[in-house]
N, C-alpha and C positions, 0 to 999 in steps of 0.2 A: 404202814407208810414207809418204814425203814427198809423193808425188803423190796419195795418198789422204787427205791433210791430217791424218795422224796424226803431228804434228810432235814430240810428246814422245817417242814410241817411236822415231822416226827419229833424234832427237838422241842418244838413248842408244846406238842402234846405231852411229851415226857416231863417237861418243866411244869406244866399245869398239874400233872399227876404227882408231882413231888419226887420224881425219879431223876435226880440231877446227874447221876453217873451215866444213865442211858442218854440223857440230853447231851452230855459232853461227848459221848461216842458219836452221836448224830452230827454234832458240830465238827468233829474231827474228819468224819467222812465227807462232810460238805466242803471243808477246806481242800481236801484232796480233789474232789470233783471240780471245784473252782480252779485249782491249779492246772488240771488237765485241759481246761478251756483256754488257758493263756497260750497264745501262739508261740511256736518255738523260735520265732524270729526275735522275740523279746526275752533274751536269755536271763538277764538279771532278775526281772520280775517273776519269771517262771521259776527260777531257782529259789528265790525267796519264798514263793508261795508253797513250793514242795517242802521246803525246810520247815515252814510253819505247820504244814499238815503233819509232817513227821514228828515234830515236837508234841503236837496234840495227840497223836496216836501213841507216842511213848507214854504219855500221861495215862491214857486209857489202859495200856498194857500193865503199867505199874499199879493202877487202881483196881484191876480185875481181881476178883476173889481167887485165892490160891487153889481152890478146888476146880477152877475153870481153866485148866491147862491149855486146852485146844483153843479157847478164846484168846488167851494171852499169846499163843504161838501165831494165831492169825493176825493179831495186831503187829507183832514184830515183823511178820512177813510184809505187811502193808507199809511199815516204816522202811524196811529195806527197799521196797519198790519206790517209795518217795525219794529216798536218798539216791537211788539209782537214776531216777529222772532228773534230780538236781545235780547229777554227775559228781556226787561225793561218794565215790566208790569204796573208800575205806569204811565209812560208816554204814554203807549199804551192806557190805560183806559182814561187818560186825553184827548187824541186826538180822541178817539172814541166818547167821550162826545161832543167835538167840531163838530164832524161829525153827531151828533144827533143819533148815533147808540148806544142806551142805553143798549141794550142786550149785545153787544160786550164789552162795558165799564164795565158792572157788572161782566161779565165773566173774564175779564182781572184782575180786582181788586180782585176777589175771588181767582183766580189762583196765584196771587202774594202775597196774604195774606194782602191786604189793605182793611180791613173790614170796617173801618170808611168811606172810600170813597165809598165802595159798598153800605153801608147803606144810604149814601146821595143820590146815584143814585136811590135806591129803594124808598126812601121817596119822591123824586121829580118826578120820572118817572115810578113808579111801575105799574101803570095802562097800560103802553105800553109794559110791559114784558109778555111773555108767562106765564100762571098761573103755569104750572109744573115747569118751571125754577125758577119762583119767590118763590115757595114753597121750592125748593132745596136750594136756596140762603138763605132764611130765616132760614132754619134748620142749615145750615153751620154757619150762623152768631150767632145763639143762642148757638150752641156748642162752638164756639170760645170765646164768651164773658163769658160763664159759666166757661170755662177753665181758662180764665184770672182772673175771680173772685176767683176761687179756689186757683190758684197760689198766688194771693195777700193775701188770707186768711191764707194760709200755711206760707207765709213769715212773716206776722204779728204775728203769733203764735210763730214763732221761735225767734222773737225779744223779 
């Protein structure tokens, strides 16, 4: 049932079988599915729903056994997606990094204007990024810091 995205029924089945961790996973994915159904016109409700789903998925990631690394990475990737949908791009980038999806992390940081974090991702994992994307990110970073420099220069001249 879980693989057919029938999360509510799967959660009940896991609960009856005494497998509470798997039931919690189903509940987390159900929260994400419900959040996706909320119209984009209701921003506050949609944002809160995605944050609730992200929190549930974080719990799943933390509760996953240490030997199931790929499972944990998948949860953190889903958390990043939820925060991205909620437009909390700093947390999205942070969780994409936990998922070792450095491309998505750099994009989230860039979109959110978190250039220091994006530079850190590029410095540590730039060799894993697509060269075209890396070039675009570097150009955006240079423009951003040049603008900051000019702004600071103008402010100091006014004083």
